[in-house]
N, C-alpha and C positions, 0 to 999 in steps of 0.2 A: 642877830643877823641870820637871814635865811641861807641855808647851804644849797649849793647846786646839786641836782641829781647826779649820781655817779657817772652815768653814760654821757651827760653833757660836759662834765669835768674832763673826762677822757678825750672827748672830741675837741674841746678847747685847747687842751695841752698839745694834742697832735697838730692842730692848726697853727698854734704859736710856734712850734718847732719848725714846721715847714716854712712859715713866713719869715722866720729869723735867718734861714739859710737856704735860699732857693736852690742851689746845686744839689741839695739832698732830696729833691723831688726825683723819684726813680724814673729812668727811661722806660718806655714801653717795651714789651718783650721783643717786638720786631719793628724795624723802621718802615714807615709807610708815608705816602703822600697821596693827595687826591682822595683822602679818606673822609668819611662823614663823622661828625662828632655831636654829642649831646650830653646833658647833665641831668641828674635827678637829686632829690633830697637836699634842696637848697644848695646845690653845687658840691655836696660832700662825696658824690659819686660822679665821675666823668667817664665818658665812653668814647672810644675810637672804633669805628665800624668800617670794615673793608678797606679799599685802597690798593695801591701798587707799591712793590718793594724796591730794593736798591738796583735790581737788574733792569727795571723799567721795560719789561717784556710782557707779552700777553699771558705767559705762564707764571708770572710773578704777581698777578692780581689775586688778592685774598678775599675770602668771605668771613674772616675771623673777627671776633669782637673782643676788645680788651677793655677792662674796667679798672680804674684807679680809685681805691677807697682812701680818701684823705685821712680818715680816722687812724688807719694803720700804715699809711704811706706805702701801700702795696698794690701791685697789679695782679689781677686774676683774669681768666678767660671766661667769657660768656658763651652761650650757645651760638654757633655760627649763623650768619644771615642765610635764610633759605635760598636755594637756587644752585644750579650746577656750577656757576662761576660767580665770583665776586663782581662788584660794580665800582666804577670810578665816578667821582663828582656827583654822588647821590646827596640828597639833603636829609637832615635828621633833626629831631627836636624831642626833648623830654617833656612829658605831660603827666603830672601827678606821679603815678607809679609805673609808667610805661614809656618806652621809646618808640617813636615812629620814624621809619626810614622810607624815603620816597624817591622814586625815579633813579637817575644815574644812567650810565652806559656800560656795556660789556664789550670786551675785545675778543676777536677770534684769532686764529693762528696767523692770518694774513695781515693783522693789524687793523682790520675794519672795525668801526665803532657802531654799535647798535643801541640806540636810546630805548629805554624800557619804561613802562608805566606802573611798575610794581609798587604797591604800598604794603609795608610789613610793620606789624606792631609786636614789640617784645616786652614781656613781663619778666623782669629779672628774678623776682622772688619764685616764680614758677619755672624759670628757664625754658619758657615756651614762646614760640612765635605764632602769630595769627595773621591771616591775610585780610587786608582791607580792600575797599573798592578801588579799582585801578584809576590812575590819573587820566582824565578825559583826553588831554593833549600831552602825551609822554614827553618829559623834558629831563635834561641833565644840566648841571652848572647853573642852577637857579638860586635866587635869594629866598630864604625861608624865614617865616615869622609866625609867632603864636600870639593869639589874642584871647583874653578872658578864659584861658585854659580849655578852650573849646574849638576855636577856629584856627586851622593851619593855612597860612598863605604861601603859595608858591608864585614868586614874581619873576616873570620872564623865563629865560633859559633857552636851551637849544633843543629843538624838536628834530624829527627826521628831515624836515624841509628847511632847517636853519633856525636862526634866532626868532623868538616870538615876543610880543609885548602883552601877552595874556597875564591876568592875575587870577589864578585858580584857587578856590577856597574849599578846604576839606572840613566838613562838620564832623567832629569826632563822635558826638552823641548819636548822630543819624547815620554815620558811615556813608556819607553822600557828598557829592561835589557840586559846586555852583561856580558861576563866572562873575567876578567882580569887575569894576570899572578898569579897563586896561590902562596902562600908563601911556601918556601921549608922546613920550620920547621915542627915539630910535629903538627898534627891537634889538636886544643884546643877550649875550650869555657870558658866563665868567665874570659877571659883575659882582658887587659886594654890598652887603647891607644887613638890615635887621628891622625888627618891629619893637617899639617901646612907646608906652603912653598913647596908644591908639594911633601911632604914626609909623608908616613904613618909610625908611630912608634907604636909597641905594645909589651907588656911584659906578660910573665907567663901564667896563666890560668890553666885549668884542662885537662889532657890527659888520655886516657884509661890506666888502671892499668894492672900489670902483671897477668897472670893466677893464680888463687888461692888467689889473694889478693883483696883489695878494688876495686870496679869498676872504680874509677877515682883517680888519684894522681896528685899532683902539678907539673906543668912544671916550669922550671926556664929559658926558652929561651927568648931572647930579639932580636927583628928584626926591621930593617928599610927598607922600600921600596920606591925608588925614581920613581915617575910617569913621564913617557915620556911627553915632552911638546907637541908633535904632536899626540900621540896616547894614549888616556886615559886608554886603556886596557893593555898597556905595562908597566910593573913595574920591576925595577931592585932591587932585594932583597940582603941585606947584614946583617950578624949577628952582633949584638952589644954586648959590654961587660955587665957584670952583673950590675943591677941598685942598688941604695942604699936601705936599708930596707929589712924586711923579709916578706912583703906582697906578696902573690902569687895568690890569687883568690878574685874576687870581689873588686879589687882596684878601687877607684873612679878616673876617668881620663877625660881629655878633652883638646882640642886644644886652644891655645891663638895665633890666626893667626897673629895679629899685632906684637906680641913679638917674633914670630917664635919659639914658645915653646909648648911642650906638658906637661901638669901638671898631677901629680899622687899623691894620698893621701890614707893612710890607707890600707884597704883590710885585708884579713885573711891569716894565714900561710898555709892553705890547703883548698881543696874543701868542700863545704857544700850545704845543700838543702835550700829550702825557709824558713825553720824554724831556720836556722843558725846552724844546727847540722851536724857533719861529718858522715862518714859511720858507726861509732861505736855509733852514737846517742849522741855524746858529743859536747858541745859548742866549737867553734873554737876561737883561740886568734886573736885579731886585732892588726896589726902593728901600731905604733905611728908615723911612718916616712912619711913625704911629700917630694917630689922631682920633679924636672923638667928634661926634655931632651931639651937641647938647639940645635935646628936643624941647626942653622947657624954655631955654634961653634963645633958641633958634640961631645957633652959631657953631662954627667949627672951632676946635681948639687943638693945637699941636701938643701932643703928649711927649714925644721924643723925636729929635731930629736924627739921632744915630741910635736906633733900637738895638739893644744887645740881642744877639742870636736871631736876628730878623729872618723871616722866611715867607714863602708863598705856598698856595695850594693846599694848606690844611683846611679842613671842613668848616672851621669857624672859631670864634672866640667865645669861651664859656665863662659865665659868671660863677665864681667860687668864693668861699670865705677868705682866701688868701690873695684874691685879685683875679683879673681877667686872664684866663689860661688858654694856651695854644698847644695842641697835641700833634706831633709829627710835622710833616710838610717838607718842602724843598728849601735848602740853604743857598747862600750866595754862590757857593762853588758847585752848584747843581747836585750836590749829594742829597740823598733822602735821609731824614733823621728820625730817630726814635725818641728824641728828647721832648720833655714837657717844659714849657716856659711860662712865666708869669710876667705880664706887662705892668709897667707903672700905671697908676690911674689918678685922675683928678677927683 
């Protein structure tokens, strides 16, 4: 019988230990929410980038990078994201040996929000950041997806003029941007989704409110876009039926490419600001439901009606060997958490 290489044996043992007792997953060094997240090395390294801490004030925004190495179940710090200040609701994705961080917004001392078009690429082995071509239409709170380890899709989001329905495509190899077929639904930000099996799936978010009412209200639209095999900018959009649960804004979501699924968890029933308050200054309720969209079977599936440790506003769900993982975020009591959690999966 063939023996496993030593490093694979060590990795497997660490993974099994973590999987057997989820509470042993160590918390991040600092509690953050509205952070960006990404994974490398088949999910054996997970990253939390930037975000805002427990005070939820402009001076509690961080540009720090935290890395969890599943092999040793230990957090380390990476090199901080470039820039004078950290960002909130940026988008991130791991591609081969690097992490891309795109867009987001910065806060000033008066609480004003400035959306930026920065694109930064991090090589962990070098501990060095590089600058990519800026996003043509700077956005925060967008849905991000990766296709064929080359094309990064930014779907919708909030620009300086409000929500957009753009689909902006970044070609990693050429360091250039193009515009794909925009989605036909209402322009939104704070929506949730991902990309798997050449399909973009997104749900909900915030859209502009009616005259005389709150500036933004919840959307309940769900859409799927099939990417053309020959033209990465050609997308065929179709409307999906309603998803399970009452989450509408800040749902935590991400693709599980190998399973051909997009996972969703938590989120609030309506739009809110970085303090977790709605237009009336009141805390918003978090949904307890976690669910998947099965791209292959074209259907929604409820994973958990009462999700343990449910939350909102973490940057995404990461595919790891021990299951779909969420880093940080906001809890039901409005507290910001440092905990890492693993969702059940189908």
